[in-house]
N, C-alpha and C positions, 0 to 999 in steps of 0.2 A: 200361636201366632201373636206376635206383639204388634198391636195396632196403636201406636202412639200418634196422636194428632200433632202434626208439626205446626209450629207457629210461623206461618209465612207472613212477613210484613205486608201490610196493605200499601196501596199506592200513596195514601195520605201519610203513612209512616215514612216512606222514602222522601216525600216532599218536605216533611218536617226536618229530617236529618240533613237534607241538602240545603235547606234554608239556614240551618244552624252552622253548617260548614261555610256557607257563603258569608254569613255575618262574621264568623270568626276570621276568615281570610281578609275581608274588607277591613276589619278592626286592626289586624296585624299590619296591613298595608298602610293604612292611614297613620297608625302609631309610628311605624318606621319612617314615614315621610316627615312627620312632625319632629321626631328625634333628629333625623338627618338635617333638616333645615335649622334646628336649634344649634346643633353642633357646628354646622358650617358657618352660621352667622356669628357664633362666638369665636371661632378660630380664624376667620378671615379678616385680616386687617391689611389694607392696601399700604404698600410702602409709600413713604413721603419723599418726593424728589426735591432736592435743593436746586437752585438755579445753576449751580456749577456741576450738575449731573451726579451729585452724591445721593446715595439712598441711606436714610437714617430710620431706625425703628421708632415706634411711638414712645418707648421708654427713654430713648436718647433725647427725643424732643421734649418729653416731660421734664427731664433734668435741665436741658438747655434753656427752657423758658424761664428758669429761675435766675438766669444770669444775663448780664449785659456783655457786649463784646469788649474784650480787654486790649484791643490793639491801640486805642488812643486816637485813631483818625476817623473812626466811624461815628463819633459823637455819642458814644455809648448806646448804640443801637442794640435792640434785643438780640441776644445770641441766636435765638431760634430763627430769626428773620435775616440776620446778617450773612453775607456771602463772601466777606473778605477772607484772605488766606488764614488769618489768625482764628476767625470764627469756624472755618471749615476744619482746621487742625484741632480745635477744641472739641468740636462735635465728633470728629473721628476718634479722638482720645476717649470720649465718653462711650462711644459705641464699642470700641475695643475692650474697654474695661468691663462693660456689661457682658460682652461675649466671653470674657475670661471667667465669668461667674461671680463677679463682685455685685453686691446688692446696690440698689439705687441710692440708698442712704450713704453707703460707703463712697460711692462714686461722687455724690454731691459734696461730701466732706473733702475729698481729694481735690476736686476741681476748685472748690472754694479756697483751699490752701494754696494750690498751684497757680491758678489764673486770677482769682479774686473776682470782683465785680458781682458779688452775690446780691440779688434783689430780695430774696426771701419769699 
């Protein structure tokens, strides 16, 4: 007759295992929340609305703030703030060029040559 003594875990062993599982799950949950918040805050950028109901990306506005309006009747108002038809057209051109995959540097050079009024 084979009388092996079975190792039956005690109540304290179960408690230890359950505490470790709980700590592991809490760590995973907290880590996931932290990563989710970090990714969300990095990727969420609110669109900027122009007063003529145009929506421009931050990249477009970063380029636009380097120029003055070229229409001649705005008193060389900053392109980023101007809402005249020429300024809107220029910002739409910048946006479209960026959406086609051109780099910000290339778009800046093209706008500089096409529209002028580069502030630097």
